[in-house]
Residue frames as qw, qx, qy, qz and C-alpha x, y, z in Angstrom:
[[0.276, 0.238, -0.533, -0.764, 43.25, 42.03, 117.77],
 [0.721, 0.157, 0.446, -0.507, 39.82, 40.49, 117.05],
 [0.603, 0.138, 0.749, 0.237, 39.14, 37.58, 114.69],
 [0.460, 0.811, 0.360, -0.012, 37.36, 39.98, 112.33],
 [0.040, 0.936, -0.276, -0.213, 40.31, 42.40, 112.24],
 [0.478, -0.381, 0.734, 0.296, 42.75, 39.51, 111.70],
 [0.594, 0.418, 0.668, 0.163, 40.63, 38.26, 108.82],
 [0.307, 0.937, 0.136, -0.095, 40.43, 41.78, 107.39],
 [0.206, -0.795, 0.490, 0.292, 44.21, 42.19, 107.67],
 [0.562, -0.081, 0.772, 0.287, 44.75, 38.90, 105.85],
 [0.523, 0.693, 0.493, 0.058, 42.35, 39.97, 103.12],
 [0.127, 0.969, -0.123, -0.173, 44.23, 43.25, 102.68],
 [0.394, -0.566, 0.656, 0.308, 47.56, 41.40, 102.57],
 [0.595, 0.239, 0.730, 0.235, 46.26, 39.03, 99.88],
 [0.386, 0.875, 0.290, -0.027, 44.84, 41.99, 97.94],
 [0.099, -0.891, 0.350, 0.271, 48.17, 43.81, 98.20],
 [0.511, -0.262, 0.751, 0.327, 49.97, 40.72, 96.90],
 [0.560, 0.552, 0.603, 0.136, 47.53, 40.46, 93.98],
 [0.215, 0.968, 0.039, -0.127, 48.09, 44.14, 93.12],
 [0.288, -0.724, 0.543, 0.312, 51.87, 43.73, 93.33],
 [0.555, -0.031, 0.781, 0.285, 51.81, 40.67, 91.08],
 [0.446, 0.592, 0.641, 0.199, 49.41, 42.08, 88.50],
 [0.008, -0.827, -0.073, 0.558, 50.25, 45.79, 88.38],
 [0.198, 0.661, -0.500, -0.523, 52.44, 45.37, 85.29],
 [0.397, -0.069, 0.910, 0.102, 51.32, 41.88, 84.32],
 [0.610, 0.385, -0.211, -0.659, 49.89, 41.20, 80.87],
 [0.568, -0.057, 0.821, 0.010, 48.76, 37.69, 79.93],
 [0.202, 0.190, -0.658, -0.700, 48.33, 36.47, 76.36],
 [0.713, 0.205, 0.432, -0.513, 45.00, 35.09, 75.16],
 [0.842, 0.425, 0.318, 0.095, 45.29, 34.21, 71.48],
 [0.047, -0.892, 0.361, 0.266, 48.73, 34.71, 69.98],
 [0.903, 0.293, -0.060, 0.309, 51.76, 33.71, 67.95],
 [0.305, -0.891, 0.313, 0.122, 55.17, 34.46, 69.45],
 [0.893, 0.343, -0.069, 0.282, 58.35, 33.83, 67.48],
 [0.328, -0.878, 0.321, 0.136, 61.97, 34.31, 68.48],
 [0.817, 0.447, -0.250, 0.264, 65.32, 33.80, 66.81],
 [0.556, -0.783, 0.266, 0.079, 68.32, 33.28, 69.11],
 [0.637, 0.634, -0.413, 0.148, 71.84, 33.31, 67.67],
 [0.843, -0.155, -0.363, 0.365, 74.71, 31.46, 69.40],
 [0.390, 0.204, -0.251, 0.862, 76.30, 34.84, 70.22],
 [0.110, -0.460, -0.622, 0.624, 73.19, 36.00, 72.11],
 [0.203, 0.093, -0.228, -0.948, 71.60, 38.20, 69.45],
 [0.204, 0.392, 0.881, -0.166, 67.84, 37.81, 69.33],
 [0.249, -0.059, -0.315, -0.914, 64.79, 38.95, 67.39],
 [0.147, 0.320, 0.855, -0.381, 61.25, 38.65, 68.77],
 [0.297, -0.136, -0.384, -0.864, 57.83, 39.09, 67.15],
 [0.132, 0.303, 0.845, -0.420, 54.44, 38.83, 68.87],
 [0.325, -0.124, -0.406, -0.845, 51.06, 39.05, 67.17],
 [0.395, -0.389, -0.832, -0.011, 48.00, 38.53, 69.35],
 [0.379, -0.769, -0.183, -0.480, 46.14, 39.77, 72.39],
 [0.372, 0.092, -0.642, 0.664, 47.31, 40.76, 75.86],
 [0.460, -0.733, -0.418, -0.277, 45.05, 41.17, 78.90],
 [0.099, 0.493, -0.465, 0.729, 46.10, 43.57, 81.67],
 [0.483, -0.295, -0.816, 0.119, 45.32, 41.59, 84.82],
 [0.128, -0.294, -0.498, 0.806, 44.98, 44.43, 87.34],
 [0.308, 0.088, -0.227, -0.920, 42.73, 46.30, 84.90],
 [0.515, -0.169, -0.754, -0.371, 40.65, 43.12, 84.45],
 [0.362, -0.311, -0.767, 0.428, 40.34, 42.65, 88.22],
 [0.017, 0.264, 0.284, -0.922, 39.23, 46.25, 88.75],
 [0.432, -0.008, -0.429, -0.793, 36.62, 46.01, 86.00],
 [0.521, -0.192, -0.821, -0.134, 35.35, 42.67, 87.33],
 [0.287, -0.315, -0.682, 0.594, 35.05, 43.96, 90.91],
 [0.003, -0.851, -0.494, -0.176, 33.08, 47.02, 89.75],
 [0.438, -0.580, -0.075, 0.683, 35.78, 49.38, 90.97],
 [0.061, -0.285, 0.385, 0.876, 36.07, 50.86, 87.47],
 [0.380, 0.589, 0.711, -0.043, 32.95, 51.77, 85.53],
 [0.310, 0.905, 0.282, -0.071, 31.95, 54.04, 82.64],
 [0.331, 0.906, -0.200, 0.173, 34.36, 56.89, 81.95],
 [0.492, -0.695, 0.524, -0.004, 36.82, 55.54, 84.54],
 [0.850, 0.078, 0.484, 0.194, 37.30, 52.47, 82.33],
 [0.575, 0.781, 0.106, 0.220, 37.91, 54.71, 79.31],
 [0.115, -0.923, 0.357, -0.084, 40.59, 56.57, 81.25],
 [0.628, -0.468, 0.617, 0.077, 42.45, 53.38, 82.15],
 [0.834, 0.454, 0.284, 0.135, 42.21, 52.10, 78.58],
 [0.391, 0.872, -0.162, 0.247, 44.53, 54.97, 77.67],
 [0.418, -0.770, 0.471, -0.101, 46.76, 54.56, 80.72],
 [0.790, -0.191, 0.569, 0.124, 47.64, 50.97, 79.88],
 [0.725, 0.631, 0.188, 0.201, 47.87, 51.64, 76.15],
 [0.137, 0.927, -0.290, 0.195, 50.40, 54.40, 76.87],
 [0.627, -0.574, 0.526, -0.008, 52.27, 52.07, 79.22],
 [0.853, 0.161, 0.446, 0.217, 52.75, 49.59, 76.38],
 [0.546, 0.795, 0.098, 0.246, 53.60, 52.25, 73.82],
 [0.242, -0.899, 0.365, 0.024, 56.45, 53.51, 76.00],
 [0.656, -0.249, 0.657, 0.276, 58.16, 50.29, 74.95],
 [0.272, 0.572, -0.416, -0.653, 59.30, 50.90, 71.37],
 [0.124, -0.071, 0.964, 0.223, 58.74, 47.24, 70.54],
 [0.340, 0.541, 0.717, -0.280, 54.95, 47.72, 70.49],
 [0.132, 0.011, 0.512, 0.849, 54.11, 48.70, 66.91],
 [0.409, -0.356, -0.444, -0.714, 50.29, 48.46, 67.19],
 [0.035, -0.160, -0.809, 0.564, 48.02, 48.59, 70.25],
 [0.400, -0.268, -0.390, -0.785, 44.20, 48.43, 69.92],
 [0.313, -0.071, 0.707, -0.631, 41.75, 48.07, 72.81],
 [0.318, -0.138, -0.844, -0.409, 39.22, 45.26, 72.39],
 [0.628, -0.490, -0.101, -0.596, 37.30, 45.56, 75.65],
 [0.895, -0.430, -0.055, -0.100, 37.39, 43.85, 79.07],
 [0.460, -0.764, 0.414, 0.181, 41.05, 44.81, 79.67],
 [0.793, 0.074, 0.507, 0.329, 42.19, 43.06, 76.46],
 [0.158, 0.804, -0.269, -0.507, 44.40, 44.63, 73.77],
 [0.876, 0.404, 0.188, 0.186, 45.27, 43.49, 70.26],
 [0.216, -0.857, 0.344, 0.315, 48.99, 44.14, 69.75],
 [0.857, 0.435, -0.091, 0.262, 51.84, 43.71, 67.33],
 [0.460, -0.826, 0.303, 0.121, 55.34, 43.75, 68.76],
 [0.849, 0.407, -0.145, 0.304, 58.85, 43.46, 67.32],
 [0.369, -0.879, 0.302, 0.012, 62.18, 43.74, 69.11],
 [0.837, 0.344, -0.295, 0.307, 65.85, 42.99, 68.45],
 [0.353, -0.864, 0.321, -0.163, 68.74, 43.01, 70.88],
 [0.683, 0.372, -0.582, 0.239, 71.84, 41.25, 72.17],
 [0.792, -0.582, -0.170, 0.070, 72.79, 39.59, 75.45],
 [0.670, 0.125, -0.133, 0.720, 76.28, 40.97, 74.91],
 [0.046, 0.438, -0.022, 0.898, 74.80, 44.40, 75.70],
 [0.573, -0.404, 0.143, -0.699, 72.14, 43.46, 78.25],
 [0.135, -0.234, 0.927, -0.260, 71.92, 40.67, 80.83],
 [0.263, 0.343, 0.882, -0.187, 68.23, 39.96, 80.32],
 [0.264, -0.074, -0.412, -0.869, 65.40, 40.51, 77.87],
 [0.185, 0.302, 0.842, -0.407, 61.76, 40.23, 79.00],
 [0.277, -0.153, -0.472, -0.823, 58.45, 40.31, 77.11],
 [0.205, 0.811, 0.252, 0.487, 56.17, 42.10, 77.75],
 [0.211, -0.860, 0.238, -0.400, 57.52, 43.39, 81.11],
 [0.269, 0.403, -0.787, 0.381, 60.08, 42.39, 83.74],
 [0.360, -0.125, 0.662, -0.645, 57.27, 41.73, 86.26],
 [0.778, 0.271, 0.414, -0.386, 55.05, 39.69, 83.96],
 [0.004, 0.522, -0.727, -0.446, 57.16, 37.57, 81.63],
 [0.895, 0.308, 0.093, -0.309, 55.58, 35.55, 78.85],
 [0.904, 0.265, -0.031, 0.335, 59.05, 34.96, 77.39],
 [0.233, -0.927, 0.279, 0.093, 62.47, 36.00, 78.62],
 [0.853, 0.339, -0.202, 0.342, 66.12, 35.46, 77.68],
 [0.350, -0.894, 0.273, -0.066, 69.01, 35.92, 80.09],
 [0.660, 0.443, -0.548, 0.262, 72.68, 35.04, 80.34],
 [0.811, -0.548, -0.170, 0.113, 74.14, 33.34, 83.37],
 [0.082, 0.812, -0.503, 0.283, 77.10, 34.74, 85.23],
 [0.451, 0.197, -0.823, 0.283, 79.40, 32.49, 87.28],
 [0.160, -0.058, 0.642, -0.747, 77.51, 33.55, 90.41],
 [0.667, 0.113, 0.085, -0.731, 73.97, 33.22, 89.04],
 [0.658, 0.212, -0.684, -0.233, 74.80, 29.83, 87.47],
 [0.190, 0.087, -0.870, 0.446, 75.46, 28.46, 90.97],
 [0.398, 0.105, 0.437, -0.800, 72.08, 29.79, 92.14],
 [0.713, 0.226, -0.275, -0.605, 70.18, 28.28, 89.19],
 [0.561, 0.188, -0.806, 0.000, 71.87, 24.89, 89.54],
 [0.019, -0.051, 0.780, -0.623, 71.19, 24.91, 93.29],
 [0.583, 0.151, 0.214, -0.769, 67.49, 25.51, 92.58],
 [0.711, 0.243, -0.542, -0.375, 67.46, 22.70, 90.04],
 [0.363, 0.160, -0.875, 0.278, 69.05, 20.37, 92.58],
 [0.234, 0.005, 0.614, -0.754, 66.59, 21.40, 95.30],
 [0.671, 0.257, 0.156, -0.677, 63.58, 20.66, 93.08],
 [0.616, 0.005, 0.772, 0.159, 64.97, 17.67, 91.17],
 [0.466, 0.693, -0.064, -0.546, 64.59, 19.62, 87.92],
 [0.901, 0.256, 0.327, 0.125, 64.94, 17.42, 84.79],
 [0.384, 0.892, -0.229, 0.073, 67.41, 19.95, 83.36],
 [0.450, -0.699, 0.556, 0.020, 70.14, 18.56, 85.62],
 [0.769, -0.019, 0.616, 0.170, 70.40, 15.22, 83.85],
 [0.631, 0.723, 0.248, 0.134, 69.99, 16.76, 80.40],
 [0.070, 0.951, -0.298, 0.036, 72.75, 19.30, 81.04],
 [0.564, -0.515, 0.637, 0.105, 75.09, 16.58, 82.30],
 [0.773, 0.254, 0.557, 0.165, 74.40, 14.40, 79.25],
 [0.491, 0.845, 0.135, 0.164, 74.97, 17.40, 76.93],
 [0.713, 0.054, -0.123, 0.688, 78.33, 18.17, 78.56],
 [0.011, -0.875, -0.146, -0.461, 77.23, 21.58, 79.80],
 [0.682, -0.672, -0.063, 0.283, 79.38, 21.29, 82.93],
 [0.621, -0.152, 0.243, 0.730, 82.26, 22.40, 80.71],
 [0.244, 0.728, 0.383, 0.513, 80.37, 25.25, 79.05],
 [0.354, -0.139, -0.296, 0.876, 81.83, 28.57, 80.27],
 [0.226, 0.112, 0.007, -0.968, 78.90, 30.66, 79.02],
 [0.042, 0.388, 0.920, 0.042, 75.20, 29.82, 79.19],
 [0.298, -0.054, -0.046, -0.952, 71.96, 31.57, 78.27],
 [0.112, 0.295, 0.915, -0.251, 68.47, 30.60, 79.37],
 [0.319, -0.229, -0.399, -0.829, 65.10, 31.11, 77.71],
 [0.103, -0.252, -0.858, 0.436, 62.24, 31.06, 80.18],
 [0.308, -0.523, -0.364, -0.707, 58.68, 32.09, 81.01],
 [0.118, -0.119, 0.660, -0.733, 56.94, 32.89, 84.28],
 [0.352, -0.435, -0.780, -0.281, 53.72, 31.42, 85.66],
 [0.395, -0.549, 0.105, -0.729, 51.22, 33.07, 87.94],
 [0.227, -0.200, 0.834, -0.462, 50.69, 31.48, 91.38],
 [0.065, -0.208, -0.961, -0.172, 48.34, 28.46, 91.32],
 [0.085, 0.578, 0.652, -0.483, 45.49, 30.26, 93.14],
 [0.199, 0.575, -0.112, -0.785, 45.51, 33.12, 90.64],
 [0.154, 0.153, -0.814, -0.540, 45.51, 30.67, 87.73],
 [0.011, -0.360, -0.928, 0.095, 42.56, 28.81, 89.24],
 [0.140, 0.627, 0.403, -0.651, 40.62, 32.04, 89.75],
 [0.197, 0.458, -0.406, -0.766, 41.25, 33.17, 86.18],
 [0.135, -0.025, -0.927, -0.350, 40.16, 29.81, 84.75],
 [0.027, 0.468, 0.821, -0.325, 37.05, 29.77, 86.98],
 [0.183, 0.693, 0.223, -0.661, 36.12, 33.20, 85.61],
 [0.711, 0.630, 0.308, -0.059, 36.43, 32.13, 81.99],
 [0.050, 0.833, -0.458, -0.307, 39.99, 33.28, 81.18],
 [0.937, 0.175, 0.281, 0.114, 41.51, 31.13, 78.43],
 [0.115, -0.737, 0.508, 0.430, 44.73, 30.97, 76.47],
 [0.861, 0.325, 0.373, 0.115, 45.57, 29.63, 73.02],
 [0.225, 0.907, -0.305, -0.184, 48.79, 30.22, 71.15],
 [0.943, 0.155, -0.002, 0.295, 52.10, 28.99, 69.84],
 [0.249, -0.870, 0.363, 0.220, 55.67, 29.86, 70.74],
 [0.896, 0.383, 0.041, 0.223, 58.29, 29.12, 68.07],
 [0.345, -0.831, 0.357, 0.251, 62.02, 29.45, 68.78],
 [0.830, 0.510, -0.127, 0.190, 64.67, 29.17, 66.06],
 [0.328, -0.843, 0.423, 0.060, 68.28, 28.69, 67.17],
 [0.791, 0.434, -0.411, 0.131, 71.57, 27.25, 65.94],
 [0.172, -0.656, 0.602, -0.421, 73.02, 27.41, 69.46],
 [0.404, 0.049, -0.903, 0.137, 73.88, 24.20, 71.33],
 [0.616, -0.458, -0.057, -0.639, 70.86, 23.25, 73.47],
 [0.122, 0.253, -0.882, 0.377, 71.44, 21.50, 76.78],
 [0.099, 0.350, 0.859, -0.360, 67.80, 21.33, 77.88],
 [0.310, -0.055, -0.238, -0.919, 64.34, 22.19, 76.59],
 [0.317, 0.250, 0.834, -0.377, 60.71, 21.31, 77.30],
 [0.374, 0.273, -0.335, -0.821, 59.30, 22.06, 73.84],
 [0.796, 0.194, 0.414, -0.396, 56.35, 20.02, 72.56],
 [0.853, 0.438, 0.246, 0.142, 58.03, 19.50, 69.20],
 [0.290, -0.684, 0.414, 0.526, 61.44, 20.00, 67.59],
 [0.781, 0.616, 0.093, 0.032, 62.23, 20.31, 63.89],
 [0.677, -0.422, 0.295, 0.527, 65.94, 19.60, 63.49],
 [0.565, 0.737, 0.175, 0.326, 67.89, 21.84, 61.15],
 [0.532, -0.235, -0.061, 0.811, 70.32, 24.72, 61.06],
 [0.211, -0.303, 0.645, -0.669, 68.79, 26.54, 62.81],
 [0.184, -0.286, -0.940, 0.026, 66.50, 24.07, 64.60],
 [0.376, -0.401, -0.163, -0.820, 62.92, 25.01, 65.43],
 [0.141, -0.159, -0.861, 0.461, 61.44, 24.45, 68.91],
 [0.359, -0.370, -0.397, -0.759, 57.66, 24.67, 69.22],
 [0.035, 0.173, 0.785, -0.594, 55.40, 25.05, 72.26],
 [0.293, -0.465, -0.589, -0.593, 51.63, 24.75, 71.78],
 [0.013, -0.015, -0.578, 0.816, 49.92, 26.70, 74.58],
 [0.426, -0.383, -0.530, -0.625, 46.30, 26.01, 75.49],
 [0.679, -0.570, -0.462, 0.027, 46.24, 25.79, 79.30],
 [0.132, -0.876, 0.245, -0.394, 47.25, 28.29, 81.99],
 [0.770, -0.541, 0.323, -0.100, 48.47, 25.38, 84.12],
 [0.931, 0.262, -0.021, 0.253, 50.94, 23.90, 81.64],
 [0.651, -0.444, 0.073, 0.611, 54.68, 24.43, 82.24],
 [0.172, 0.917, -0.112, -0.343, 56.26, 27.62, 80.93],
 [0.798, 0.550, -0.168, 0.182, 58.70, 27.37, 78.00],
 [0.527, -0.754, 0.369, 0.131, 62.24, 26.63, 79.14],
 [0.849, 0.445, -0.125, 0.254, 65.53, 26.20, 77.28],
 [0.491, -0.759, 0.303, 0.304, 69.17, 26.25, 78.37],
 [0.759, 0.624, 0.028, 0.184, 71.67, 27.02, 75.61],
 [0.681, -0.225, 0.081, 0.692, 75.38, 27.54, 75.15],
 [0.158, 0.976, 0.099, -0.108, 76.29, 31.19, 74.63],
 [0.727, 0.091, 0.135, 0.667, 79.30, 32.24, 72.58],
 [0.094, -0.855, -0.124, 0.495, 80.06, 35.87, 73.44],
 [0.619, 0.764, 0.053, 0.177, 80.99, 37.90, 70.35],
 [0.733, 0.023, -0.071, 0.676, 84.68, 38.59, 69.83],
 [0.208, -0.837, -0.132, 0.489, 86.00, 41.91, 71.09],
 [0.438, -0.117, 0.463, 0.762, 87.96, 42.31, 67.82]]
């Protein structure tokens, strides 16, 4: 294999990885995201703002999509969002960006995980730990020296039989750098209300109460994703 063919193969592999990561990935630009989480795992989510479809943006930017082809994909991605009943309004703004309104309610007693806007591109997610997955999460915390370990110990979470976790995903560093270099920006606020016992969080601000309010101000693609670990009280079977 020649140097040129090796380089070409690497380029195709990187491109394939980008496509896999961005195919269903929507990133917020300007937004407000609110969520209420009850101790028994019931939740209600509302999102008002914009979402950019990253693969669509990449294909427009590279010149792969032009003219009527762009118009066709506007509808493809709009329909993809509308297949999720939580999307109440979807309006195309241009350059792969959509103005949306979204509302969703559910319960971790009926589902193991909730993800917004998709499972492959999570701005905000909520999941419950099983006995097996709890071991995996704690092992990862230990391997990385995650600050949650000390907080969970101090909060007495070693004795908690049921745990739920609120989380967000981040794109790989290289993708974040490329987006920032090409003028992609983000500005928004995530507000979480909960009366559940909290063992760890990385919110910017907390307003104590019943429920308490946890606030994340988001203005940089490189800042840590929202993260909370809470006690979960499964609803009674009665």
